[in-house]
PyMOL Python script that loads the backbone (N, CA, C, O; Angstrom):
from pymol import cmd

cmd.read_pdbstr("""\
ATOM      1  N   MET A   1     -13.688  -0.700   6.284  1.00  0.00           N
ATOM      2  CA  MET A   1     -14.667  -1.401   5.465  1.00  0.00           C
ATOM      3  C   MET A   1     -15.031  -2.741   6.039  1.00  0.00           C
ATOM      4  O   MET A   1     -14.239  -3.381   6.730  1.00  0.00           O
ATOM      5  N   ILE A   2     -16.259  -3.159   5.740  1.00  0.00           N
ATOM      6  CA  ILE A   2     -16.682  -4.460   6.080  1.00  0.00           C
ATOM      7  C   ILE A   2     -16.670  -5.337   4.854  1.00  0.00           C
ATOM      8  O   ILE A   2     -17.163  -4.942   3.798  1.00  0.00           O
ATOM      9  N   TYR A   3     -16.103  -6.544   4.986  1.00  0.00           N
ATOM     10  CA  TYR A   3     -15.930  -7.392   3.708  1.00  0.00           C
ATOM     11  C   TYR A   3     -16.733  -8.730   4.065  1.00  0.00           C
ATOM     12  O   TYR A   3     -16.855  -9.093   5.235  1.00  0.00           O
ATOM     13  N   GLN A   4     -17.257  -9.422   3.019  1.00  0.00           N
ATOM     14  CA  GLN A   4     -17.776 -10.745   3.054  1.00  0.00           C
ATOM     15  C   GLN A   4     -16.897 -11.595   2.092  1.00  0.00           C
ATOM     16  O   GLN A   4     -16.790 -11.231   0.921  1.00  0.00           O
ATOM     17  N   ILE A   5     -16.314 -12.622   2.502  1.00  0.00           N
ATOM     18  CA  ILE A   5     -15.552 -13.526   1.765  1.00  0.00           C
ATOM     19  C   ILE A   5     -16.353 -14.840   1.858  1.00  0.00           C
ATOM     20  O   ILE A   5     -16.515 -15.423   2.930  1.00  0.00           O
ATOM     21  N   ARG A   6     -16.870 -15.298   0.627  1.00  0.00           N
ATOM     22  CA  ARG A   6     -17.533 -16.549   0.557  1.00  0.00           C
ATOM     23  C   ARG A   6     -16.727 -17.654   0.017  1.00  0.00           C
ATOM     24  O   ARG A   6     -16.156 -17.513  -1.064  1.00  0.00           O
ATOM     25  N   ILE A   7     -16.639 -18.772   0.712  1.00  0.00           N
ATOM     26  CA  ILE A   7     -15.842 -19.976   0.244  1.00  0.00           C
ATOM     27  C   ILE A   7     -16.879 -21.130   0.164  1.00  0.00           C
ATOM     28  O   ILE A   7     -17.963 -21.166   0.746  1.00  0.00           O
ATOM     29  N   LYS A   8     -16.350 -22.064  -0.660  1.00  0.00           N
ATOM     30  CA  LYS A   8     -17.180 -23.294  -0.980  1.00  0.00           C
ATOM     31  C   LYS A   8     -16.834 -24.485  -0.057  1.00  0.00           C
ATOM     32  O   LYS A   8     -16.200 -25.454  -0.475  1.00  0.00           O
ATOM     33  N   CYS A   9     -17.216 -24.387   1.047  1.00  0.00           N
ATOM     34  CA  CYS A   9     -17.100 -25.454   2.086  1.00  0.00           C
ATOM     35  C   CYS A   9     -17.489 -25.030   3.502  1.00  0.00           C
ATOM     36  O   CYS A   9     -17.568 -23.822   3.727  1.00  0.00           O
ATOM     37  N   HIS A  10     -17.705 -25.787   4.346  1.00  0.00           N
ATOM     38  CA  HIS A  10     -18.042 -25.313   5.802  1.00  0.00           C
ATOM     39  C   HIS A  10     -16.775 -25.356   6.537  1.00  0.00           C
ATOM     40  O   HIS A  10     -15.964 -26.279   6.474  1.00  0.00           O
ATOM     41  N   LEU A  11     -16.658 -24.238   7.275  1.00  0.00           N
ATOM     42  CA  LEU A  11     -15.426 -24.081   8.264  1.00  0.00           C
ATOM     43  C   LEU A  11     -16.073 -24.127   9.725  1.00  0.00           C
ATOM     44  O   LEU A  11     -17.167 -23.678  10.068  1.00  0.00           O
ATOM     45  N   ASP A  12     -15.187 -24.734  10.434  1.00  0.00           N
ATOM     46  CA  ASP A  12     -15.316 -24.715  11.951  1.00  0.00           C
ATOM     47  C   ASP A  12     -15.146 -23.317  12.545  1.00  0.00           C
ATOM     48  O   ASP A  12     -14.499 -22.509  11.879  1.00  0.00           O
ATOM     49  N   ARG A  13     -15.645 -22.947  13.701  1.00  0.00           N
ATOM     50  CA  ARG A  13     -15.510 -21.641  14.275  1.00  0.00           C
ATOM     51  C   ARG A  13     -14.079 -21.566  14.780  1.00  0.00           C
ATOM     52  O   ARG A  13     -13.643 -20.454  15.080  1.00  0.00           O
ATOM     53  N   LYS A  14     -13.348 -22.580  14.896  1.00  0.00           N
ATOM     54  CA  LYS A  14     -11.933 -22.672  15.296  1.00  0.00           C
ATOM     55  C   LYS A  14     -11.209 -21.948  14.367  1.00  0.00           C
ATOM     56  O   LYS A  14     -10.143 -21.471  14.756  1.00  0.00           O
ATOM     57  N   TRP A  15     -11.568 -21.755  13.183  1.00  0.00           N
ATOM     58  CA  TRP A  15     -10.722 -21.030  12.131  1.00  0.00           C
ATOM     59  C   TRP A  15     -10.748 -19.544  12.354  1.00  0.00           C
ATOM     60  O   TRP A  15      -9.938 -18.834  11.760  1.00  0.00           O
ATOM     61  N   ALA A  16     -11.647 -19.031  13.189  1.00  0.00           N
ATOM     62  CA  ALA A  16     -11.823 -17.544  13.390  1.00  0.00           C
ATOM     63  C   ALA A  16     -10.441 -16.806  13.692  1.00  0.00           C
ATOM     64  O   ALA A  16     -10.182 -15.701  13.216  1.00  0.00           O
ATOM     65  N   ASP A  17      -9.611 -17.488  14.493  1.00  0.00           N
ATOM     66  CA  ASP A  17      -8.386 -16.752  14.799  1.00  0.00           C
ATOM     67  C   ASP A  17      -7.440 -16.786  13.546  1.00  0.00           C
ATOM     68  O   ASP A  17      -6.693 -15.830  13.334  1.00  0.00           O
ATOM     69  N   TRP A  18      -7.463 -17.839  12.741  1.00  0.00           N
ATOM     70  CA  TRP A  18      -6.686 -17.858  11.583  1.00  0.00           C
ATOM     71  C   TRP A  18      -7.102 -16.726  10.601  1.00  0.00           C
ATOM     72  O   TRP A  18      -6.260 -16.071   9.986  1.00  0.00           O
ATOM     73  N   PHE A  19      -8.447 -16.526  10.486  1.00  0.00           N
ATOM     74  CA  PHE A  19      -8.883 -15.521   9.724  1.00  0.00           C
ATOM     75  C   PHE A  19      -9.172 -14.116  10.335  1.00  0.00           C
ATOM     76  O   PHE A  19     -10.099 -13.408   9.942  1.00  0.00           O
ATOM     77  N   SER A  20      -8.331 -13.780  11.300  1.00  0.00           N
ATOM     78  CA  SER A  20      -8.202 -12.514  11.915  1.00  0.00           C
ATOM     79  C   SER A  20      -9.505 -12.189  12.625  1.00  0.00           C
ATOM     80  O   SER A  20      -9.960 -11.049  12.533  1.00  0.00           O
ATOM     81  N   GLY A  21     -10.128 -13.122  13.327  1.00  0.00           N
ATOM     82  CA  GLY A  21     -11.300 -12.846  14.029  1.00  0.00           C
ATOM     83  C   GLY A  21     -12.693 -12.447  13.104  1.00  0.00           C
ATOM     84  O   GLY A  21     -13.659 -11.865  13.600  1.00  0.00           O
ATOM     85  N   LEU A  22     -12.625 -12.800  11.905  1.00  0.00           N
ATOM     86  CA  LEU A  22     -13.781 -12.600  11.082  1.00  0.00           C
ATOM     87  C   LEU A  22     -14.893 -13.495  11.551  1.00  0.00           C
ATOM     88  O   LEU A  22     -14.588 -14.582  12.043  1.00  0.00           O
ATOM     89  N   ASN A  23     -16.150 -13.145  11.448  1.00  0.00           N
ATOM     90  CA  ASN A  23     -17.283 -13.949  11.909  1.00  0.00           C
ATOM     91  C   ASN A  23     -17.509 -14.950  10.876  1.00  0.00           C
ATOM     92  O   ASN A  23     -17.587 -14.601   9.698  1.00  0.00           O
ATOM     93  N   ILE A  24     -17.631 -16.273  11.258  1.00  0.00           N
ATOM     94  CA  ILE A  24     -17.777 -17.453  10.499  1.00  0.00           C
ATOM     95  C   ILE A  24     -19.227 -17.887  10.412  1.00  0.00           C
ATOM     96  O   ILE A  24     -19.758 -18.328  11.431  1.00  0.00           O
ATOM     97  N   THR A  25     -19.848 -17.808   9.386  1.00  0.00           N
ATOM     98  CA  THR A  25     -21.265 -18.422   9.245  1.00  0.00           C
ATOM     99  C   THR A  25     -21.342 -19.380   8.257  1.00  0.00           C
ATOM    100  O   THR A  25     -21.012 -19.115   7.101  1.00  0.00           O
ATOM    101  N   SER A  26     -21.815 -20.664   8.652  1.00  0.00           N
ATOM    102  CA  SER A  26     -22.081 -21.748   7.729  1.00  0.00           C
ATOM    103  C   SER A  26     -23.423 -21.499   7.015  1.00  0.00           C
ATOM    104  O   SER A  26     -24.420 -21.229   7.685  1.00  0.00           O
ATOM    105  N   LEU A  27     -23.474 -21.583   5.667  1.00  0.00           N
ATOM    106  CA  LEU A  27     -24.593 -21.331   4.929  1.00  0.00           C
ATOM    107  C   LEU A  27     -25.185 -22.750   4.581  1.00  0.00           C
ATOM    108  O   LEU A  27     -24.492 -23.766   4.526  1.00  0.00           O
ATOM    109  N   GLU A  28     -26.638 -22.705   4.337  1.00  0.00           N
ATOM    110  CA  GLU A  28     -27.303 -24.065   4.013  1.00  0.00           C
ATOM    111  C   GLU A  28     -26.875 -24.766   2.629  1.00  0.00           C
ATOM    112  O   GLU A  28     -27.049 -25.961   2.393  1.00  0.00           O
ATOM    113  N   ASN A  29     -26.314 -23.877   1.788  1.00  0.00           N
ATOM    114  CA  ASN A  29     -25.942 -24.357   0.545  1.00  0.00           C
ATOM    115  C   ASN A  29     -24.422 -25.033   0.534  1.00  0.00           C
ATOM    116  O   ASN A  29     -23.927 -25.429  -0.521  1.00  0.00           O
ATOM    117  N   GLY A  30     -23.805 -25.117   1.668  1.00  0.00           N
ATOM    118  CA  GLY A  30     -22.582 -25.721   1.855  1.00  0.00           C
ATOM    119  C   GLY A  30     -21.354 -24.775   1.795  1.00  0.00           C
ATOM    120  O   GLY A  30     -20.201 -25.206   1.803  1.00  0.00           O
ATOM    121  N   GLU A  31     -21.680 -23.430   1.733  1.00  0.00           N
ATOM    122  CA  GLU A  31     -20.647 -22.435   1.718  1.00  0.00           C
ATOM    123  C   GLU A  31     -20.550 -21.935   3.109  1.00  0.00           C
ATOM    124  O   GLU A  31     -21.359 -22.235   3.987  1.00  0.00           O
ATOM    125  N   THR A  32     -19.444 -21.098   3.285  1.00  0.00           N
ATOM    126  CA  THR A  32     -19.057 -20.345   4.430  1.00  0.00           C
ATOM    127  C   THR A  32     -18.997 -18.958   4.191  1.00  0.00           C
ATOM    128  O   THR A  32     -18.496 -18.585   3.130  1.00  0.00           O
ATOM    129  N   LEU A  33     -19.438 -18.104   5.026  1.00  0.00           N
ATOM    130  CA  LEU A  33     -19.344 -16.637   4.775  1.00  0.00           C
ATOM    131  C   LEU A  33     -18.417 -16.096   5.900  1.00  0.00           C
ATOM    132  O   LEU A  33     -18.736 -16.228   7.082  1.00  0.00           O
ATOM    133  N   LEU A  34     -17.318 -15.511   5.534  1.00  0.00           N
ATOM    134  CA  LEU A  34     -16.453 -14.825   6.529  1.00  0.00           C
ATOM    135  C   LEU A  34     -16.845 -13.372   6.497  1.00  0.00           C
ATOM    136  O   LEU A  34     -16.838 -12.771   5.422  1.00  0.00           O
ATOM    137  N   THR A  35     -17.184 -12.782   7.608  1.00  0.00           N
ATOM    138  CA  THR A  35     -17.628 -11.330   7.496  1.00  0.00           C
ATOM    139  C   THR A  35     -16.936 -10.559   8.568  1.00  0.00           C
ATOM    140  O   THR A  35     -16.835 -11.064   9.686  1.00  0.00           O
ATOM    141  N   GLY A  36     -16.457  -9.390   8.317  1.00  0.00           N
ATOM    142  CA  GLY A  36     -15.889  -8.427   9.297  1.00  0.00           C
ATOM    143  C   GLY A  36     -15.112  -7.343   8.694  1.00  0.00           C
ATOM    144  O   GLY A  36     -14.953  -7.138   7.491  1.00  0.00           O
ATOM    145  N   PRO A  37     -14.630  -6.650   9.716  1.00  0.00           N
ATOM    146  CA  PRO A  37     -13.839  -5.438   9.202  1.00  0.00           C
ATOM    147  C   PRO A  37     -12.444  -5.744   8.625  1.00  0.00           C
ATOM    148  O   PRO A  37     -11.703  -6.532   9.213  1.00  0.00           O
ATOM    149  N   VAL A  38     -12.087  -5.154   7.525  1.00  0.00           N
ATOM    150  CA  VAL A  38     -10.892  -5.171   6.886  1.00  0.00           C
ATOM    151  C   VAL A  38     -10.204  -3.851   6.949  1.00  0.00           C
ATOM    152  O   VAL A  38     -10.766  -2.901   6.404  1.00  0.00           O
ATOM    153  N   LEU A  39      -9.097  -3.675   7.524  1.00  0.00           N
ATOM    154  CA  LEU A  39      -8.475  -2.298   7.773  1.00  0.00           C
ATOM    155  C   LEU A  39      -7.976  -1.707   6.448  1.00  0.00           C
ATOM    156  O   LEU A  39      -8.242  -0.536   6.178  1.00  0.00           O
ATOM    157  N   ASP A  40      -7.259  -2.479   5.607  1.00  0.00           N
ATOM    158  CA  ASP A  40      -6.795  -1.881   4.372  1.00  0.00           C
ATOM    159  C   ASP A  40      -6.577  -3.068   3.366  1.00  0.00           C
ATOM    160  O   ASP A  40      -6.776  -4.239   3.689  1.00  0.00           O
ATOM    161  N   GLN A  41      -6.177  -2.697   2.195  1.00  0.00           N
ATOM    162  CA  GLN A  41      -5.916  -3.612   1.110  1.00  0.00           C
ATOM    163  C   GLN A  41      -4.838  -4.781   1.453  1.00  0.00           C
ATOM    164  O   GLN A  41      -4.963  -5.933   1.037  1.00  0.00           O
ATOM    165  N   ALA A  42      -3.808  -4.351   2.231  1.00  0.00           N
ATOM    166  CA  ALA A  42      -2.938  -5.298   2.712  1.00  0.00           C
ATOM    167  C   ALA A  42      -3.557  -6.418   3.463  1.00  0.00           C
ATOM    168  O   ALA A  42      -3.309  -7.599   3.223  1.00  0.00           O
ATOM    169  N   MET A  43      -4.415  -5.981   4.430  1.00  0.00           N
ATOM    170  CA  MET A  43      -5.125  -7.091   5.271  1.00  0.00           C
ATOM    171  C   MET A  43      -5.957  -7.867   4.371  1.00  0.00           C
ATOM    172  O   MET A  43      -6.000  -9.084   4.550  1.00  0.00           O
ATOM    173  N   LEU A  44      -6.686  -7.291   3.341  1.00  0.00           N
ATOM    174  CA  LEU A  44      -7.572  -8.121   2.525  1.00  0.00           C
ATOM    175  C   LEU A  44      -6.736  -9.212   1.679  1.00  0.00           C
ATOM    176  O   LEU A  44      -7.135 -10.370   1.551  1.00  0.00           O
ATOM    177  N   HIS A  45      -5.550  -8.736   1.119  1.00  0.00           N
ATOM    178  CA  HIS A  45      -4.740  -9.649   0.481  1.00  0.00           C
ATOM    179  C   HIS A  45      -4.261 -10.736   1.315  1.00  0.00           C
ATOM    180  O   HIS A  45      -4.144 -11.875   0.863  1.00  0.00           O
ATOM    181  N   SER A  46      -3.950 -10.400   2.632  1.00  0.00           N
ATOM    182  CA  SER A  46      -3.494 -11.368   3.522  1.00  0.00           C
ATOM    183  C   SER A  46      -4.555 -12.424   3.793  1.00  0.00           C
ATOM    184  O   SER A  46      -4.250 -13.616   3.848  1.00  0.00           O
ATOM    185  N   LEU A  47      -5.683 -12.032   3.947  1.00  0.00           N
ATOM    186  CA  LEU A  47      -6.871 -13.038   4.154  1.00  0.00           C
ATOM    187  C   LEU A  47      -7.146 -13.890   2.939  1.00  0.00           C
ATOM    188  O   LEU A  47      -7.438 -15.082   3.038  1.00  0.00           O
ATOM    189  N   LEU A  48      -7.040 -13.217   1.733  1.00  0.00           N
ATOM    190  CA  LEU A  48      -7.220 -14.028   0.492  1.00  0.00           C
ATOM    191  C   LEU A  48      -6.049 -14.947   0.324  1.00  0.00           C
ATOM    192  O   LEU A  48      -6.237 -16.056  -0.177  1.00  0.00           O
ATOM    193  N   ARG A  49      -4.846 -14.568   0.705  1.00  0.00           N
ATOM    194  CA  ARG A  49      -3.699 -15.661   0.550  1.00  0.00           C
ATOM    195  C   ARG A  49      -3.891 -16.746   1.410  1.00  0.00           C
ATOM    196  O   ARG A  49      -3.558 -17.883   1.074  1.00  0.00           O
ATOM    197  N   LYS A  50      -4.473 -16.454   2.651  1.00  0.00           N
ATOM    198  CA  LYS A  50      -4.693 -17.538   3.578  1.00  0.00           C
ATOM    199  C   LYS A  50      -5.723 -18.577   2.983  1.00  0.00           C
ATOM    200  O   LYS A  50      -5.591 -19.785   3.184  1.00  0.00           O
ATOM    201  N   VAL A  51      -6.765 -18.036   2.234  1.00  0.00           N
ATOM    202  CA  VAL A  51      -7.823 -18.747   1.612  1.00  0.00           C
ATOM    203  C   VAL A  51      -7.053 -19.624   0.665  1.00  0.00           C
ATOM    204  O   VAL A  51      -7.185 -20.843   0.774  1.00  0.00           O
ATOM    205  N   ARG A  52      -6.321 -19.157  -0.185  1.00  0.00           N
ATOM    206  CA  ARG A  52      -5.506 -19.708  -1.198  1.00  0.00           C
ATOM    207  C   ARG A  52      -4.635 -20.860  -0.644  1.00  0.00           C
ATOM    208  O   ARG A  52      -4.710 -22.023  -1.040  1.00  0.00           O
ATOM    209  N   ASP A  53      -3.790 -20.401   0.330  1.00  0.00           N
ATOM    210  CA  ASP A  53      -2.754 -21.379   0.962  1.00  0.00           C
ATOM    211  C   ASP A  53      -3.436 -22.689   1.540  1.00  0.00           C
ATOM    212  O   ASP A  53      -2.890 -23.780   1.375  1.00  0.00           O
ATOM    213  N   VAL A  54      -4.636 -22.565   2.220  1.00  0.00           N
ATOM    214  CA  VAL A  54      -5.315 -23.713   2.623  1.00  0.00           C
ATOM    215  C   VAL A  54      -6.001 -24.549   1.593  1.00  0.00           C
ATOM    216  O   VAL A  54      -6.379 -25.678   1.906  1.00  0.00           O
ATOM    217  N   GLY A  55      -6.200 -24.064   0.338  1.00  0.00           N
ATOM    218  CA  GLY A  55      -6.734 -24.637  -0.600  1.00  0.00           C
ATOM    219  C   GLY A  55      -8.289 -24.521  -0.666  1.00  0.00           C
ATOM    220  O   GLY A  55      -8.938 -25.383  -1.258  1.00  0.00           O
ATOM    221  N   LEU A  56      -8.876 -23.473  -0.067  1.00  0.00           N
ATOM    222  CA  LEU A  56     -10.373 -23.340  -0.010  1.00  0.00           C
ATOM    223  C   LEU A  56     -10.836 -22.699  -1.374  1.00  0.00           C
ATOM    224  O   LEU A  56     -10.230 -21.761  -1.891  1.00  0.00           O
ATOM    225  N   PRO A  57     -11.886 -23.244  -1.875  1.00  0.00           N
ATOM    226  CA  PRO A  57     -12.455 -22.625  -3.086  1.00  0.00           C
ATOM    227  C   PRO A  57     -13.075 -21.206  -2.888  1.00  0.00           C
ATOM    228  O   PRO A  57     -14.074 -21.071  -2.181  1.00  0.00           O
ATOM    229  N   LEU A  58     -12.559 -20.288  -3.431  1.00  0.00           N
ATOM    230  CA  LEU A  58     -13.218 -18.862  -3.171  1.00  0.00           C
ATOM    231  C   LEU A  58     -14.334 -18.758  -4.169  1.00  0.00           C
ATOM    232  O   LEU A  58     -14.240 -19.139  -5.336  1.00  0.00           O
ATOM    233  N   VAL A  59     -15.447 -18.189  -3.602  1.00  0.00           N
ATOM    234  CA  VAL A  59     -16.646 -17.987  -4.432  1.00  0.00           C
ATOM    235  C   VAL A  59     -16.740 -16.533  -4.755  1.00  0.00           C
ATOM    236  O   VAL A  59     -16.930 -16.101  -5.892  1.00  0.00           O
ATOM    237  N   SER A  60     -16.586 -15.760  -3.612  1.00  0.00           N
ATOM    238  CA  SER A  60     -16.809 -14.219  -3.973  1.00  0.00           C
ATOM    239  C   SER A  60     -16.202 -13.391  -2.783  1.00  0.00           C
ATOM    240  O   SER A  60     -16.007 -13.878  -1.669  1.00  0.00           O
ATOM    241  N   VAL A  61     -15.927 -12.112  -3.123  1.00  0.00           N
ATOM    242  CA  VAL A  61     -15.464 -11.163  -2.065  1.00  0.00           C
ATOM    243  C   VAL A  61     -16.278  -9.933  -2.369  1.00  0.00           C
ATOM    244  O   VAL A  61     -16.319  -9.438  -3.495  1.00  0.00           O
ATOM    245  N   ILE A  62     -16.871  -9.499  -1.414  1.00  0.00           N
ATOM    246  CA  ILE A  62     -17.777  -8.287  -1.483  1.00  0.00           C
ATOM    247  C   ILE A  62     -17.473  -7.299  -0.348  1.00  0.00           C
ATOM    248  O   ILE A  62     -17.412  -7.675   0.822  1.00  0.00           O
ATOM    249  N   CYS A  63     -17.286  -6.042  -0.723  1.00  0.00           N
ATOM    250  CA  CYS A  63     -17.027  -4.963   0.190  1.00  0.00           C
ATOM    251  C   CYS A  63     -18.450  -4.353   0.401  1.00  0.00           C
ATOM    252  O   CYS A  63     -19.115  -3.874  -0.517  1.00  0.00           O
ATOM    253  N   ILE A  64     -18.868  -4.424   1.773  1.00  0.00           N
ATOM    254  CA  ILE A  64     -20.011  -3.914   2.173  1.00  0.00           C
ATOM    255  C   ILE A  64     -19.933  -2.455   2.810  1.00  0.00           C
ATOM    256  O   ILE A  64     -19.224  -2.278   3.800  1.00  0.00           O
ATOM    257  N   GLN A  65     -20.565  -1.543   2.316  1.00  0.00           N
ATOM    258  CA  GLN A  65     -20.479  -0.173   2.911  1.00  0.00           C
ATOM    259  C   GLN A  65     -21.245  -0.128   4.217  1.00  0.00           C
ATOM    260  O   GLN A  65     -22.459  -0.331   4.178  1.00  0.00           O
ATOM    261  N   PRO A  66     -20.614   0.132   5.428  1.00  0.00           N
ATOM    262  CA  PRO A  66     -21.343   0.294   6.610  1.00  0.00           C
ATOM    263  C   PRO A  66     -22.287   1.335   6.532  1.00  0.00           C
ATOM    264  O   PRO A  66     -21.989   2.355   5.912  1.00  0.00           O
ATOM    265  N   LYS A  67     -23.386   1.219   7.078  1.00  0.00           N
ATOM    266  CA  LYS A  67     -24.395   2.263   7.059  1.00  0.00           C
ATOM    267  C   LYS A  67     -24.108   3.443   7.913  1.00  0.00           C
ATOM    268  O   LYS A  67     -23.812   3.340   9.104  1.00  0.00           O
ATOM    269  N   GLN A  68     -24.206   4.598   7.253  1.00  0.00           N
ATOM    270  CA  GLN A  68     -23.922   5.808   8.033  1.00  0.00           C
ATOM    271  C   GLN A  68     -24.976   6.002   9.115  1.00  0.00           C
ATOM    272  O   GLN A  68     -26.174   5.768   8.954  1.00  0.00           O
ATOM    273  N   ALA A  69     -24.426   6.444  10.208  1.00  0.00           N
ATOM    274  CA  ALA A  69     -25.176   6.522  11.429  1.00  0.00           C
ATOM    275  C   ALA A  69     -26.196   7.680  11.221  1.00  0.00           C
ATOM    276  O   ALA A  69     -27.249   7.553  11.847  1.00  0.00           O
ATOM    277  N   ASN A  70     -26.060   8.754  10.468  1.00  0.00           N
ATOM    278  CA  ASN A  70     -26.952   9.734  10.139  1.00  0.00           C
ATOM    279  C   ASN A  70     -27.873   9.623   9.037  1.00  0.00           C
ATOM    280  O   ASN A  70     -28.764  10.451   8.847  1.00  0.00           O
ATOM    281  N   GLU A  71     -27.667   8.568   8.273  1.00  0.00           N
ATOM    282  CA  GLU A  71     -28.413   8.410   6.958  1.00  0.00           C
ATOM    283  C   GLU A  71     -29.807   7.764   7.426  1.00  0.00           C
ATOM    284  O   GLU A  71     -29.886   6.879   8.278  1.00  0.00           O
ATOM    285  N   PRO A  72     -30.874   8.322   6.760  1.00  0.00           N
ATOM    286  CA  PRO A  72     -32.194   7.838   7.095  1.00  0.00           C
ATOM    287  C   PRO A  72     -32.434   6.521   6.425  1.00  0.00           C
ATOM    288  O   PRO A  72     -31.841   6.237   5.385  1.00  0.00           O
ATOM    289  N   ASP A  73     -33.336   5.665   7.026  1.00  0.00           N
ATOM    290  CA  ASP A  73     -33.594   4.379   6.371  1.00  0.00           C
ATOM    291  C   ASP A  73     -34.346   4.358   5.203  1.00  0.00           C
ATOM    292  O   ASP A  73     -34.227   3.436   4.397  1.00  0.00           O
ATOM    293  N   VAL A  74     -35.234   5.440   5.011  1.00  0.00           N
ATOM    294  CA  VAL A  74     -35.989   5.519   3.850  1.00  0.00           C
ATOM    295  C   VAL A  74     -35.662   6.879   3.153  1.00  0.00           C
ATOM    296  O   VAL A  74     -35.766   7.968   3.717  1.00  0.00           O
ATOM    297  N   LYS A  75     -35.276   6.701   1.926  1.00  0.00           N
ATOM    298  CA  LYS A  75     -35.178   7.922   1.100  1.00  0.00           C
ATOM    299  C   LYS A  75     -36.385   8.633   0.516  1.00  0.00           C
ATOM    300  O   LYS A  75     -37.238   7.907   0.004  1.00  0.00           O
ATOM    301  N   PRO A  76     -36.582   9.915   0.515  1.00  0.00           N
ATOM    302  CA  PRO A  76     -37.666  10.488  -0.101  1.00  0.00           C
ATOM    303  C   PRO A  76     -37.722  10.335  -1.540  1.00  0.00           C
ATOM    304  O   PRO A  76     -38.659  10.817  -2.177  1.00  0.00           O
TER     305      PRO A  76
END
""", "prot")
cmd.dss("prot")
cmd.show_as("cartoon", "prot")
cmd.util.cbc("prot")
cmd.orient("prot")
């Protein structure tokens, strides 16, 4: 599954290794979006524990369903 973890501060790209290689995107509103594959619930909890341990304010966690390769873009 692909997850987006939104935190309320800007992070440097140097944090990518700390957050298991997730993509780090700084948003204009001062938040950072961590996006990438999360293998299982244990990995998700590990990432959230890291956010907590560093003292970063968590805004949201969203699971994004990857688009199916055979699914049409437009539904009838």
